[in-house]
C-alpha positions in Angstrom: 11.3 72.2 258.9 7.8 72.6 257.2 6.8 75.6 255.3 4.2 77.4 257.4 2.1 78.9 254.6 2.0 75.5 252.9 0.9 73.8 256.1 -1.9 76.3 256.6 -3.0 75.8 253.0 -3.1 72.0 253.7 -5.1 72.6 256.8 -7.6 74.8 254.9 -7.9 72.2 252.2 -8.6 69.4 254.8 -11.1 71.6 256.6 -13.0 72.2 253.3 -13.0 68.5 252.6 -14.4 67.8 256.1 -17.1 70.3 255.7 -18.1 68.8 252.3 -18.1 65.2 253.5 -19.4 65.3 257.1 -22.5 66.7 258.7 -22.4 69.1 261.7 -22.8 66.5 264.4 -20.1 64.3 262.8 -17.8 67.4 262.8 -18.6 68.1 266.4 -17.7 64.5 267.3 -14.4 64.8 265.3 -13.5 68.0 267.2 -14.1 66.2 270.5 -12.0 63.3 269.4 -9.0 65.4 268.3 -9.4 68.5 270.5 -7.3 69.2 273.6 -8.4 67.4 276.7 -8.2 70.5 278.9 -12.0 70.3 279.6 -12.7 66.7 280.2 -16.1 65.5 281.4 -17.2 65.2 285.0 -16.9 61.4 285.1 -14.5 58.8 283.9 -15.8 55.9 281.7 -15.6 53.6 284.8 -17.6 56.0 287.0 -20.1 56.5 284.2 -20.6 52.7 283.8 -21.1 52.4 287.6 -23.6 55.3 287.4 -25.6 53.5 284.7 -25.7 50.3 286.8 -26.8 52.3 289.8 -29.6 54.1 287.8 -31.2 50.9 286.6 -34.7 51.0 287.9 -36.0 48.4 290.3 -39.3 46.8 289.6 -41.6 48.6 287.1 -39.7 52.0 287.1 -38.9 53.8 283.9 -35.4 53.2 282.8 -33.1 55.3 280.6 -33.3 54.8 276.8 -30.2 54.2 274.8 -30.4 57.7 273.5 -30.6 59.1 277.0 -27.6 57.1 278.1 -25.6 58.4 275.1 -26.6 62.0 275.8 -25.4 61.5 279.4 -22.2 59.9 278.2 -21.4 62.7 275.8 -22.1 65.3 278.4 -20.7 63.7 281.6 -17.7 61.8 280.1 -16.8 63.6 276.9 -17.5 67.1 278.2 -20.0 68.0 275.4 -22.7 70.6 275.9 -26.3 69.3 275.7 -26.7 71.1 272.4 -23.7 69.3 271.0 -25.0 66.0 272.2 -28.4 66.8 270.7 -26.8 67.6 267.3 -24.7 64.4 267.3 -27.7 62.2 268.2 -30.3 64.0 266.0 -32.5 65.1 268.8 -33.6 68.5 269.9 -31.5 70.6 272.4 -34.6 70.7 274.6 -34.7 66.8 274.7 -31.0 66.6 275.5 -31.4 69.2 278.3 -34.4 67.4 279.7 -32.4 64.1 279.8 -29.6 65.8 281.7 -32.0 67.4 284.2 -33.5 64.0 284.8 -30.1 62.3 285.2 -28.7 65.0 287.4 -31.8 64.7 289.6 -31.1 61.0 289.9 -27.4 61.5 290.5 -27.9 64.2 293.2 -27.6 61.8 296.1 -25.1 59.4 294.5 -21.5 59.9 295.3 -18.9 59.4 292.5 -16.3 56.7 292.9 -18.8 54.2 294.4 -19.8 51.0 292.8 -23.2 49.4 293.4 -23.0 45.7 294.3 -26.0 43.3 294.4 -26.1 39.7 295.5 -27.8 37.1 297.5 -26.6 36.7 301.1 -27.8 35.0 304.3 -30.1 37.4 306.1 -27.6 38.2 308.9 -24.9 39.1 306.5 -27.3 41.1 304.3 -28.3 43.2 307.4 -24.6 43.9 308.2 -24.0 44.9 304.5 -26.9 47.3 304.6 -25.5 48.9 307.8 -22.1 49.2 306.1 -23.6 50.8 303.0 -25.7 53.2 305.1 -22.6 54.2 307.1 -20.6 54.9 303.9 -23.4 56.8 302.2 -23.8 59.0 305.3 -20.0 59.6 305.6 -19.7 60.5 301.9 -22.7 62.9 302.0 -21.3 64.7 305.0 -17.5 64.6 304.2 -16.9 65.5 300.6 -13.7 64.0 299.3 -13.7 61.1 301.8 -11.3 58.5 300.7 -11.9 54.9 301.8 -9.1 53.4 299.7 -7.2 51.9 302.6 -10.3 50.5 304.4 -10.6 46.7 304.5 -13.7 44.8 305.6 -12.9 41.5 307.5 -15.6 38.9 307.9 -15.3 36.8 311.0 -17.5 33.9 312.0 -19.0 33.8 315.5 -18.3 30.1 315.6 -14.7 29.4 316.4 -13.4 26.0 315.5 -11.1 24.3 318.1 
């Protein structure tokens, strides 16, 4: 069994060393790494990766900078506050907050647990895929918590071989 006063003294010594060696943003990062996971972020890493793919601009639109993506990851995945993300990334709290306002605006109509898929298809199939996508987006916006886990899409050819 460990001696409680000795253990507390060791913790205080370690804390003093951490304060001496690391800056505030590094300490905040350390706390997130070793802290309890009772307040996780809103998104998993996989959902965040899908979100970043979905938010890529088409054409000449303005994309997200690497710093903006990291602010979003810290807030949405790690559960950091914008001020904590700002300190870690050496930007102002206002900049981090503006990034999150922009990203949340872009996320507003995007359901979580959905993956964007792009590809080249024959026109008739592309039209059907667009209809399927529209159907799912409408269902998900109306019915929160809709689970399509058991759904299977079967592709059949109109031409039957004899």
